[in-house]
C-alpha positions as CSV (number, residue, x, y, z in Angstrom):
1,S,27.7,31.8,-5.2
2,I,26.2,28.8,-3.3
3,D,29.2,26.9,-4.4
4,N,31.6,29.6,-3.0
5,Q,29.2,30.0,0.2
6,Q,28.3,33.3,-0.9
7,Y,25.0,32.9,0.2
8,D,24.1,36.6,0.6
9,Q,25.1,37.2,-2.9
10,A,23.5,34.5,-4.3
11,S,20.4,36.1,-2.0
12,V,20.3,38.9,-4.2
13,Y,20.8,37.0,-7.5
14,F,17.9,34.7,-6.3
15,K,15.6,37.5,-5.5
16,N,16.7,39.8,-9.0
17,L,15.6,36.4,-11.1
18,V,12.3,35.8,-9.4
19,A,11.5,39.6,-9.9
20,K,13.0,39.7,-13.6
21,C,12.0,36.4,-15.2
22,P,10.2,34.1,-12.9
23,T,9.2,31.5,-15.3
24,A,12.2,31.2,-17.4
25,S,13.8,27.9,-15.2
26,Q,12.6,26.0,-12.7
27,N,16.4,25.5,-11.6
28,I,15.5,29.1,-10.2
29,Y,13.9,27.5,-7.5
30,V,15.9,24.6,-7.2
31,N,19.1,26.5,-5.8
32,G,16.9,28.9,-3.9
33,I,15.3,26.4,-2.2
34,K,19.0,25.1,-1.4
35,L,20.3,28.4,-0.7
36,Y,17.5,29.3,1.8
37,Q,18.3,25.7,3.5
38,K,22.0,26.3,3.9
39,R,21.2,29.5,5.2
40,I,18.8,27.8,7.6
41,A,21.8,25.2,8.9
42,K,24.3,28.5,9.3
43,S,21.6,30.7,11.3
44,K,22.9,32.1,14.7
45,S,20.0,32.9,16.0
46,L,16.8,31.4,16.9
47,A,15.2,34.6,14.8
48,E,17.7,34.3,12.4
49,K,16.7,30.8,11.6
50,K,13.1,31.8,11.8
51,A,13.6,34.1,8.9
52,N,15.0,31.9,6.8
53,V,12.5,29.4,7.2
54,D,10.1,31.6,6.2
55,S,12.1,32.6,3.4
56,L,12.1,29.0,2.2
57,M,8.3,28.9,2.4
58,W,8.0,31.7,0.2
59,A,10.9,29.7,-2.1
60,Y,8.5,26.6,-2.5
61,D,5.5,29.0,-2.9
62,L,6.7,30.3,-5.6
63,R,8.0,27.2,-6.8
64,N,4.5,26.0,-7.0
65,Q,3.3,28.8,-8.2
66,Y,5.3,29.2,-11.7
67,F,5.9,25.3,-12.2
68,G,3.1,23.5,-10.5
69,S,3.2,20.3,-8.2
70,H,6.2,18.0,-7.4
71,H,5.9,15.1,-9.6
72,K,5.5,12.8,-6.6
73,Y,4.1,14.4,-3.4
74,G,3.3,17.8,-4.5
75,S,4.7,21.0,-3.0
76,A,2.0,21.2,0.3
77,Y,3.8,17.9,1.1
78,I,7.6,19.2,0.5
79,L,6.8,22.4,2.3
80,A,5.5,20.2,5.6
81,R,8.6,18.2,5.1
82,E,10.7,21.4,5.2
83,L,8.6,22.4,8.2
84,L,9.6,19.4,9.8
85,T,13.0,19.6,9.1
86,F,13.8,23.1,9.9
87,N,11.4,24.4,12.5
88,Q,10.3,21.1,14.8
89,S,9.1,23.9,17.6
90,D,6.3,24.6,15.3
91,R,4.1,22.0,16.4
92,A,0.9,23.6,14.9
93,G,2.2,24.3,11.9
94,I,3.9,20.8,11.5
95,R,0.3,19.5,11.5
96,K,-1.3,22.2,9.8
97,A,1.4,21.7,7.0
98,F,0.6,17.9,7.1
99,A,-3.1,17.9,7.4
100,E,-3.2,20.7,4.3
101,A,-0.5,18.7,2.0
102,I,-2.9,15.4,2.8
103,E,-6.1,17.5,1.9
104,A,-3.9,18.7,-1.6
105,A,-2.9,15.5,-2.6
106,L,-6.7,14.2,-2.3
107,A,-7.7,17.3,-4.6
108,K,-5.5,16.5,-7.3
109,N,-5.0,12.4,-7.5
110,G,-7.7,10.9,-5.7
111,A,-5.4,9.2,-3.3
112,V,-2.9,9.9,-0.6
113,S,0.9,8.8,-0.3
114,S,1.3,6.1,2.8
115,E,4.6,7.7,3.3
116,L,2.6,11.4,4.2
117,V,-0.4,10.0,6.0
118,A,2.7,7.5,8.4
119,I,4.9,10.9,9.4
120,Y,1.7,13.1,9.6
121,F,0.2,10.8,11.9
122,K,3.5,9.9,13.7
123,N,3.8,13.8,14.7
124,L,0.0,13.6,15.8
125,C,0.5,10.7,18.1
126,D,3.9,12.9,19.3
127,D,2.1,15.6,20.1
128,Y,-0.8,13.7,21.8
129,T,2.0,12.0,24.2
130,N,3.4,16.0,25.2
131,E,-0.4,16.9,25.6
132,E,-0.3,19.2,22.8
133,V,-3.7,17.8,21.3
134,E,-6.5,15.3,22.9
135,A,-7.7,11.9,22.4
136,D,-10.6,12.4,20.7
137,L,-8.4,14.4,17.6
138,I,-5.9,10.7,17.6
139,L,-9.3,8.5,17.3
140,S,-11.0,10.3,15.0
141,E,-7.8,11.1,12.5
142,Y,-7.0,7.4,13.1
143,E,-10.5,6.1,11.6
144,R,-10.3,8.9,9.5
145,L,-7.0,7.6,7.7
146,S,-6.8,3.9,8.4
147,P,-8.9,3.3,5.4
148,M,-6.4,5.1,3.2
149,F,-3.7,1.7,3.6
150,T,-6.5,-0.4,2.5
151,D,-5.4,-2.9,0.0
152,A,-2.2,-1.7,0.7
153,T,1.0,-2.8,-1.7
154,E,4.1,-4.2,-0.2
155,D,5.8,-1.0,-0.4
156,D,3.0,0.5,2.1
157,K,3.3,-2.1,4.4
158,K,5.9,-0.4,6.6
159,N,4.4,2.8,6.4
160,K,1.1,0.7,7.5
161,E,3.0,-0.6,10.1
162,Q,4.3,2.5,11.5
163,F,1.3,4.4,11.4
164,E,-0.4,1.1,13.2
165,T,2.4,1.5,15.4
166,A,2.3,5.0,16.2
167,F,-1.6,4.8,17.4
168,G,-1.0,1.3,19.7
169,L,2.0,3.1,21.5
170,S,0.3,7.0,21.9
171,G,-1.6,6.2,25.2
172,A,-4.6,7.3,23.2
173,A,-5.4,3.6,22.1
174,N,-6.7,2.3,25.3
175,C,-9.2,-0.2,26.4
176,E,-11.9,2.4,26.7
177,N,-11.3,4.1,23.5
178,L,-10.3,1.2,21.2
179,E,-14.1,-0.3,22.5
180,K,-15.9,2.6,21.5
181,L,-14.2,2.9,18.5
182,F,-13.9,-0.3,17.2
183,A,-17.9,-1.8,18.2
184,K,-18.7,1.6,16.1
185,K,-16.9,0.1,12.7
186,L,-17.6,-3.6,13.6
187,A,-21.9,-2.7,13.9
188,A,-21.1,-1.5,10.5
189,N,-19.8,-4.5,8.7
190,P,-19.3,-7.1,11.4
191,D,-17.5,-9.6,9.3
192,D,-14.7,-7.5,8.2
193,V,-11.3,-9.1,8.2
194,E,-9.2,-6.0,8.1
195,V,-11.4,-4.4,11.0
196,L,-11.4,-7.3,13.1
197,G,-7.8,-7.7,12.8
198,Q,-6.5,-4.5,13.7
199,A,-9.1,-4.6,16.4
200,V,-7.1,-7.6,18.0
201,A,-3.8,-6.5,17.9
202,L,-4.8,-3.2,19.5
203,M,-6.7,-4.3,22.1
204,S,-4.2,-7.2,22.8
205,R,-1.3,-4.2,23.1
206,A,-3.2,-2.8,25.3
207,N,-3.3,-5.7,27.1
208,C,-7.6,-5.6,27.3
209,E,-9.7,-8.2,28.8
210,S,-13.2,-6.7,28.2
211,D,-15.7,-9.1,27.0
212,F,-15.8,-6.9,23.9
213,F,-12.6,-8.2,23.1
214,F,-12.7,-11.9,23.4
215,Q,-15.9,-11.4,21.7
216,T,-13.9,-9.8,18.8
217,T,-10.9,-12.4,18.8
218,E,-13.5,-15.1,18.4
219,K,-14.7,-13.5,15.4
220,Y,-11.8,-12.7,14.2
221,Y,-10.4,-16.7,14.7
222,Q,-14.1,-17.6,12.8
223,V,-13.2,-15.6,10.0
224,K,-9.1,-15.7,9.7
225,P,-8.3,-18.9,11.6
226,S,-4.6,-19.1,12.7
227,A,-2.3,-20.9,15.2
228,E,-1.3,-17.8,16.4
229,T,-4.6,-16.5,17.3
230,A,-5.8,-19.8,18.7
231,L,-2.9,-20.1,20.8
232,F,-3.6,-16.4,22.7
233,L,-7.0,-17.4,22.9
234,A,-5.8,-20.4,24.6
235,Q,-3.8,-18.4,26.5
236,A,-6.5,-15.4,27.7
237,F,-9.4,-18.6,28.7
238,Q,-7.0,-20.2,31.1
239,N,-6.4,-16.9,32.8
240,K,-9.4,-17.1,33.2
241,K,-9.9,-20.5,34.2
242,E,-12.1,-21.5,31.4
243,F,-10.1,-24.7,30.6
244,D,-12.8,-25.9,27.9
245,K,-12.5,-22.8,25.9
246,A,-8.8,-23.2,25.9
247,K,-8.8,-26.4,25.4
248,L,-11.1,-26.0,22.3
249,Y,-9.0,-23.5,21.1
250,L,-5.8,-25.3,21.2
251,H,-7.0,-28.2,19.8
252,E,-8.2,-25.9,16.7
253,A,-4.6,-24.7,16.4
254,V,-3.0,-27.8,16.4
255,K,-5.4,-29.2,13.1
256,V,-4.2,-25.8,11.3
257,E,-0.6,-25.8,12.4
258,E,2.0,-27.3,9.7
259,I,5.0,-26.4,11.3
260,P,6.4,-29.0,13.8
261,A,8.0,-27.2,16.3
262,E,5.4,-25.2,16.5
263,K,2.9,-27.9,17.1
264,V,5.4,-29.2,19.5
265,K,4.5,-26.3,21.3
266,L,0.9,-26.2,21.3
267,Y,0.6,-30.0,22.4
268,V,2.7,-29.2,25.6
269,R,0.1,-26.2,26.1
270,I,-2.5,-28.6,25.5
271,A,-1.0,-30.6,28.5
272,V,-0.1,-27.7,30.8
273,V,-3.5,-27.2,30.4
274,E,-5.2,-30.7,30.9
275,L,-2.9,-31.2,33.5
276,A,-4.8,-27.4,35.7
277,A,-8.2,-28.7,35.2
278,Q,-6.8,-32.2,37.0
279,N,-7.3,-34.2,33.6
280,F,-4.1,-36.4,33.8
281,V,-4.8,-39.2,31.3
282,E,-5.3,-36.2,28.8
283,A,-2.5,-34.6,29.8
284,A,-0.3,-37.5,29.5
285,A,-1.7,-37.7,25.6
286,A,-0.5,-34.3,24.8
287,A,3.1,-34.4,26.6
288,K,3.4,-37.9,24.6
289,E,2.0,-36.3,21.2
290,A,4.9,-33.7,21.7
291,I,7.7,-36.1,22.8
292,A,6.9,-38.5,19.5
293,I,7.4,-34.8,17.2
294,E,10.3,-33.7,19.5
295,P,12.1,-36.5,21.7
296,E,14.3,-34.2,23.3
297,N,11.9,-31.8,24.5
298,G,12.3,-31.6,28.0
299,Y,9.5,-29.2,29.1
300,A,7.2,-32.3,27.6
301,Y,8.8,-34.9,30.0
302,F,8.5,-32.5,32.6
303,I,5.0,-32.2,32.6
304,L,4.3,-35.6,32.0
305,A,6.1,-37.1,34.7
306,Q,3.6,-34.5,36.8
307,T,0.8,-36.4,35.1
308,Y,2.2,-39.8,36.6
309,A,2.9,-38.7,39.9
310,L,-0.6,-36.7,40.3
311,G,-2.5,-39.2,38.6
312,N,-2.5,-42.2,40.8
313,G,-5.3,-41.3,42.9
314,N,-7.2,-45.0,41.6
315,C,-3.9,-46.9,42.4
316,S,-2.8,-48.7,46.1
317,G,-0.3,-50.9,46.9
318,L,2.7,-51.6,44.9
319,A,1.1,-49.9,41.7
320,K,0.7,-46.6,43.7
321,D,4.5,-47.2,44.1
322,A,5.6,-48.0,41.0
323,T,3.5,-45.1,39.3
324,F,6.1,-42.9,41.7
325,W,8.9,-45.0,40.0
326,A,7.3,-43.9,36.6
327,A,7.2,-40.4,37.6
328,Y,11.0,-40.0,39.1
329,D,12.5,-41.6,35.9
330,T,10.6,-39.7,33.8
331,M,11.5,-36.2,35.6
332,N,15.1,-37.3,35.8
333,K,14.5,-37.3,32.2
334,A,13.4,-34.1,31.7
335,V,16.4,-32.8,34.3
336,S,18.6,-34.2,31.5
337,L,17.2,-32.3,28.7
338,L,16.4,-28.9,30.6
339,D,19.9,-27.2,30.3
340,A,18.5,-24.4,28.7
341,Q,15.7,-23.6,30.8
342,P,17.3,-23.5,34.1
343,D,14.2,-22.6,36.6
344,V,12.2,-25.6,35.4
345,K,15.0,-27.5,35.4
346,A,15.4,-26.3,39.3
347,D,12.1,-27.1,39.8
348,A,12.1,-30.9,38.4
349,Q,15.0,-31.3,40.6
350,K,13.1,-30.6,43.8
351,F,10.0,-32.5,42.3
352,M,12.5,-35.5,41.9
């Protein structure tokens, strides 16, 4: 009857089977679920659709009653997914169904599918964006659920990324809320690499600039040094005009970076910071290191030419003029290599 789209007749058969032989076969419920999904799709009014969704939930309840849980997720999970698919407007019902699915999985297996957690939390964050729930709920659920991704497998990483992204984009993850959340976590375990990494990632995304954020990022670099984190710290301290700290992290980054192209970027950044601090000899040395690795790096020549032009304060007479000849020739070299950076090229031409 279902295959022939005779859904009224199929409904009669389904109800008779449930009434007279509910344990005869699990396929009774497989087909019953299929029946009500079809009826939902064919519903002509909101009231009819709601009635069919209720019938679908009833079919799942019966399947669970007579044939136990789904082999992977459990019936509570399936019910939540069906509600999400067929009754998107029932936001409170969706939140309740997913929360119950998580609790059911924990009770039965002692663990929860990362997919289930990610879907639930994404919908929770959507509800916060639409002013259905308060920020406190987002923060408390993030704190409760994030440990479930500890030691995530390769298959879980995509779900973890979705979980973290939902939190980061929710608006609940503002600097004030994040500082409260991570100050509490790090007070309990200051060297927790996972928590430090989460704090840095989320607070960076929120453009935080508090002392707590910088202290946390520096701590993260101490326990897990990387060129990426060092470069971020260098930029942050450069923005604060704390050039000594900026240079410290750039030199640290150069030590651990093994990819030549990335090393060039770091040397160029060191040259920029040294130039801003008016350390012209050091800026020139860093620019030359970059050129030694990548002779066609126009931006390194652009910086080097400026060090020549600005660093001639101790020169006089012909030596002073000769410094500008070197600056001009070097800037000319920069212009010839800066076609991919038209704005910088225009500046270089003005400097010439």
